[in-house]
DRENPA-3360 file (N, C-alpha, C; in nm, 2 decimals, always signed):
BEGIN
1 = MDSTLRRS = +0.11/-0.10/+0.04/-0.02/-0.01/-0.04/+0.04/+0.12/-0.03 ~ +0.01/+0.21/-0.10/+0.12/+0.35/-0.09/+0.19/+0.37/+0.00 ~ +0.28/+0.50/+0.12/+0.29/+0.56/+0.18/+0.18/+0.65/+0.24 ~ +0.16/+0.71/+0.09/+0.07/+0.82/+0.09/-0.09/+0.81/+0.18 ~ -0.12/+0.67/+0.15/-0.22/+0.61/+0.20/-0.24/+0.58/+0.35 ~ -0.13/+0.56/+0.37/-0.05/+0.52/+0.55/-0.10/+0.63/+0.68 ~ -0.07/+0.74/+0.61/-0.05/+0.88/+0.62/-0.16/+0.87/+0.74 ~ -0.17/+0.97/+0.80/-0.28/+1.01/+0.85/-0.36/+1.19/+0.76;
9 = GPESKLGL = -0.49/+1.27/+0.81/-0.48/+1.42/+0.76/-0.47/+1.41/+0.62 ~ -0.54/+1.51/+0.54/-0.57/+1.56/+0.45/-0.51/+1.47/+0.36 ~ -0.39/+1.48/+0.36/-0.27/+1.39/+0.21/-0.30/+1.22/+0.18 ~ -0.37/+1.21/+0.29/-0.39/+1.01/+0.29/-0.55/+1.03/+0.20 ~ -0.61/+1.16/+0.26/-0.81/+1.15/+0.21/-0.80/+1.13/+0.12 ~ -0.66/+1.24/+0.04/-0.57/+1.27/-0.15/-0.60/+1.10/-0.19 ~ -0.55/+1.03/-0.05/-0.46/+0.97/-0.15/-0.56/+0.86/-0.18 ~ -0.63/+0.79/-0.03/-0.76/+0.78/-0.02/-0.86/+0.76/-0.17;
17 = TFSRACLV = -0.95/+0.94/-0.20/-1.04/+0.94/-0.29/-1.01/+0.94/-0.41 ~ -0.83/+0.94/-0.45/-0.81/+0.92/-0.55/-0.71/+0.79/-0.58 ~ -0.74/+0.72/-0.48/-0.75/+0.58/-0.57/-0.89/+0.53/-0.60 ~ -0.99/+0.58/-0.50/-1.10/+0.51/-0.53/-1.22/+0.59/-0.64 ~ -1.18/+0.69/-0.73/-1.18/+0.78/-0.81/-1.05/+0.72/-0.93 ~ -0.94/+0.61/-0.87/-0.91/+0.54/-1.05/-0.98/+0.42/-1.03 ~ -1.01/+0.38/-0.96/-1.09/+0.24/-0.93/-1.28/+0.29/-1.00 ~ -1.33/+0.39/-0.94/-1.43/+0.35/-1.07/-1.39/+0.44/-1.24;
25 = LEGVVLDL = -1.24/+0.47/-1.29/-1.22/+0.50/-1.41/-1.21/+0.37/-1.44 ~ -1.12/+0.30/-1.34/-1.13/+0.15/-1.49/-1.23/+0.05/-1.50 ~ -1.35/+0.12/-1.40/-1.47/+0.06/-1.45/-1.51/+0.07/-1.59 ~ -1.53/+0.26/-1.59/-1.55/+0.32/-1.77/-1.51/+0.28/-1.82 ~ -1.35/+0.28/-1.81/-1.29/+0.22/-1.89/-1.34/+0.06/-1.94 ~ -1.32/-0.01/-1.90/-1.36/-0.18/-1.89/-1.48/-0.12/-1.97 ~ -1.61/-0.06/-1.96/-1.72/-0.11/-1.97/-1.70/-0.05/-2.16 ~ -1.64/+0.04/-2.19/-1.54/+0.16/-2.32/-1.53/-0.02/-2.39;
33 = LGGDWEEV = -1.43/-0.05/-2.30/-1.35/-0.19/-2.40/-1.45/-0.29/-2.42 ~ -1.51/-0.31/-2.34/-1.67/-0.37/-2.43/-1.78/-0.36/-2.48 ~ -1.79/-0.23/-2.53/-1.86/-0.18/-2.67/-1.70/-0.11/-2.79 ~ -1.80/-0.08/-2.80/-1.80/-0.03/-2.93/-1.74/+0.12/-2.98 ~ -1.63/+0.16/-2.82/-1.51/+0.25/-2.82/-1.64/+0.36/-2.84 ~ -1.75/+0.36/-2.78/-1.93/+0.43/-2.78/-1.85/+0.57/-2.76 ~ -1.92/+0.68/-2.80/-1.83/+0.79/-2.73/-1.91/+0.86/-2.64 ~ -2.05/+0.81/-2.61/-2.01/+0.83/-2.43/-1.91/+0.77/-2.36;
41 = PRGLSLQM = -1.93/+0.64/-2.41/-1.79/+0.60/-2.19/-1.67/+0.69/-2.29 ~ -1.68/+0.71/-2.39/-1.49/+0.75/-2.40/-1.47/+0.89/-2.37 ~ -1.58/+0.97/-2.39/-1.63/+1.07/-2.33/-1.61/+1.09/-2.12 ~ -1.62/+1.02/-2.15/-1.67/+0.98/-1.90/-1.56/+0.92/-1.93 ~ -1.49/+0.88/-1.99/-1.37/+0.82/-1.94/-1.24/+0.94/-2.00 ~ -1.24/+0.98/-2.06/-1.18/+1.11/-2.08/-1.16/+1.23/-1.95 ~ -1.28/+1.25/-1.98/-1.28/+1.34/-1.85/-1.25/+1.26/-1.71 ~ -1.23/+1.24/-1.72/-1.15/+1.15/-1.61/-1.07/+1.16/-1.52;
49 = SVALRRAA = -1.04/+1.11/-1.64/-0.88/+1.05/-1.65/-0.80/+1.22/-1.67 ~ -0.85/+1.31/-1.78/-0.80/+1.47/-1.77/-0.83/+1.49/-1.58 ~ -0.93/+1.51/-1.50/-0.96/+1.59/-1.36/-0.85/+1.46/-1.30 ~ -0.81/+1.32/-1.30/-0.73/+1.25/-1.20/-0.57/+1.31/-1.25 ~ -0.51/+1.34/-1.31/-0.39/+1.37/-1.43/-0.42/+1.52/-1.34 ~ -0.49/+1.55/-1.30/-0.44/+1.73/-1.25/-0.42/+1.71/-1.10 ~ -0.53/+1.62/-1.07/-0.55/+1.59/-0.94/-0.36/+1.55/-0.91 ~ -0.33/+1.44/-0.98/-0.22/+1.38/-0.96/-0.10/+1.47/-0.89;
57 = RDAGWWDR = -0.09/+1.56/-1.09/-0.06/+1.73/-1.05/+0.04/+1.81/-0.95 ~ -0.10/+1.81/-0.94/-0.11/+1.94/-0.82/-0.07/+1.82/-0.68 ~ -0.10/+1.73/-0.63/-0.07/+1.64/-0.51/+0.12/+1.58/-0.50 ~ +0.18/+1.61/-0.68/+0.31/+1.55/-0.74/+0.34/+1.42/-0.75 ~ +0.29/+1.36/-0.76/+0.25/+1.24/-0.78/+0.34/+1.19/-0.96 ~ +0.47/+1.20/-0.98/+0.48/+1.25/-1.12/+0.41/+1.13/-1.21 ~ +0.44/+1.03/-1.14/+0.45/+0.91/-1.22/+0.33/+0.90/-1.29 ~ +0.18/+0.87/-1.18/+0.04/+0.87/-1.22/+0.02/+0.98/-1.28;
65 = ESALRALE = +0.02/+1.14/-1.30/+0.02/+1.22/-1.41/+0.03/+1.16/-1.51 ~ +0.20/+1.07/-1.52/+0.26/+1.02/-1.63/+0.13/+0.89/-1.72 ~ +0.11/+0.86/-1.65/+0.03/+0.68/-1.63/-0.11/+0.79/-1.75 ~ -0.19/+0.92/-1.63/-0.30/+0.99/-1.66/-0.28/+0.98/-1.79 ~ -0.14/+1.09/-1.83/-0.13/+1.12/-1.94/-0.15/+1.07/-2.05 ~ -0.04/+0.93/-2.05/-0.07/+0.84/-2.16/-0.17/+0.77/-2.19 ~ -0.30/+0.78/-2.06/-0.49/+0.76/-2.04/-0.54/+0.83/-2.16 ~ -0.50/+0.93/-2.14/-0.54/+1.07/-2.24/-0.52/+1.04/-2.37;
73 = SLLSLPPR = -0.40/+1.03/-2.35/-0.39/+1.05/-2.54/-0.46/+0.91/-2.64 ~ -0.45/+0.79/-2.53/-0.54/+0.67/-2.62/-0.70/+0.74/-2.56 ~ -0.77/+0.79/-2.49/-0.92/+0.82/-2.51/-0.94/+0.89/-2.58 ~ -0.84/+0.97/-2.63/-0.89/+1.13/-2.71/-0.95/+1.01/-2.87 ~ -0.87/+0.88/-2.90/-0.86/+0.85/-3.02/-0.97/+0.87/-3.06 ~ -1.02/+0.92/-3.17/-1.09/+0.90/-3.24/-1.20/+0.68/-3.32 ~ -1.31/+0.59/-3.32/-1.33/+0.48/-3.31/-1.24/+0.46/-3.41 ~ -1.24/+0.57/-3.57/-1.23/+0.47/-3.65/-1.08/+0.52/-3.70;
81 = EVLPVRWD = -1.01/+0.55/-3.54/-0.87/+0.53/-3.52/-0.81/+0.40/-3.43 ~ -0.94/+0.36/-3.35/-0.85/+0.26/-3.30/-0.94/+0.10/-3.33 ~ -1.05/+0.10/-3.37/-1.04/-0.02/-3.46/-0.96/-0.11/-3.51 ~ -0.91/-0.05/-3.55/-0.80/-0.11/-3.57/-0.63/-0.16/-3.54 ~ -0.69/-0.14/-3.44/-0.60/-0.14/-3.35/-0.62/-0.18/-3.19 ~ -0.80/-0.18/-3.15/-0.79/-0.23/-3.06/-0.78/-0.28/-2.93 ~ -0.83/-0.44/-2.99/-0.64/-0.50/-2.88/-0.53/-0.38/-2.85 ~ -0.48/-0.38/-2.91/-0.32/-0.33/-2.90/-0.34/-0.20/-2.75;
89 = VGMKLLEL = -0.48/-0.13/-2.83/-0.54/-0.02/-2.76/-0.58/-0.04/-2.63 ~ -0.59/-0.16/-2.66/-0.71/-0.21/-2.49/-0.53/-0.29/-2.39 ~ -0.52/-0.34/-2.44/-0.45/-0.38/-2.35/-0.32/-0.25/-2.27 ~ -0.30/-0.17/-2.36/-0.18/-0.05/-2.28/-0.29/-0.01/-2.23 ~ -0.44/+0.06/-2.19/-0.52/+0.12/-2.18/-0.51/+0.02/-2.01 ~ -0.53/-0.09/-2.02/-0.53/-0.20/-1.94/-0.41/-0.18/-1.86 ~ -0.27/-0.18/-1.91/-0.12/-0.18/-1.82/-0.11/-0.03/-1.76 ~ -0.22/+0.10/-1.81/-0.20/+0.28/-1.74/-0.28/+0.18/-1.62;
97 = LTVLKEGP = -0.36/+0.16/-1.63/-0.45/+0.15/-1.53/-0.33/+0.08/-1.35 ~ -0.34/-0.05/-1.43/-0.25/-0.13/-1.30/-0.14/-0.08/-1.33 ~ -0.10/+0.06/-1.37/+0.02/+0.14/-1.27/-0.01/+0.24/-1.18 ~ -0.18/+0.26/-1.25/-0.26/+0.35/-1.12/-0.31/+0.30/-0.93 ~ -0.30/+0.14/-1.01/-0.34/+0.12/-0.92/-0.21/+0.10/-0.81 ~ -0.11/+0.03/-0.85/-0.01/-0.03/-0.80/+0.09/+0.05/-0.81 ~ +0.13/+0.13/-0.88/+0.28/+0.23/-0.88/+0.27/+0.36/-0.74 ~ +0.33/+0.34/-0.71/+0.39/+0.46/-0.61/+0.33/+0.60/-0.64;
105 = ATRSA = +0.28/+0.62/-0.50/+0.23/+0.77/-0.53/+0.34/+0.84/-0.46 ~ +0.42/+0.90/-0.54/+0.55/+0.96/-0.45/+0.57/+1.09/-0.52 ~ +0.61/+1.22/-0.41/+0.65/+1.32/-0.43/+0.79/+1.39/-0.45 ~ +0.77/+1.41/-0.55/+0.92/+1.40/-0.62/+0.99/+1.61/-0.63 ~ +1.13/+1.60/-0.62/+1.10/+1.76/-0.65/+1.19/+1.82/-0.79;
% end
């Protein structure tokens, strides 16, 4: 478990809230991957990843910010570009979601 989550106070609450939000994002992305890269779940996934990336940036969690930036890029792709490489995009999205769940929420200078 992240050291951020073990601490008490506002920073631990942020870490817990962030982790929960990442789980919600994961569910939305899985729904997107289970469908036909439809606009509504894609847009929701993209909006959530943007908000989480900003929170990660503000908290100084550079590893998570980077993973979310990559998620944003993939989620920005329109269906006509994704469908031919859907498997590869899906695998990369799952890999990035794993980074969000397992990666340390580090604060770096």
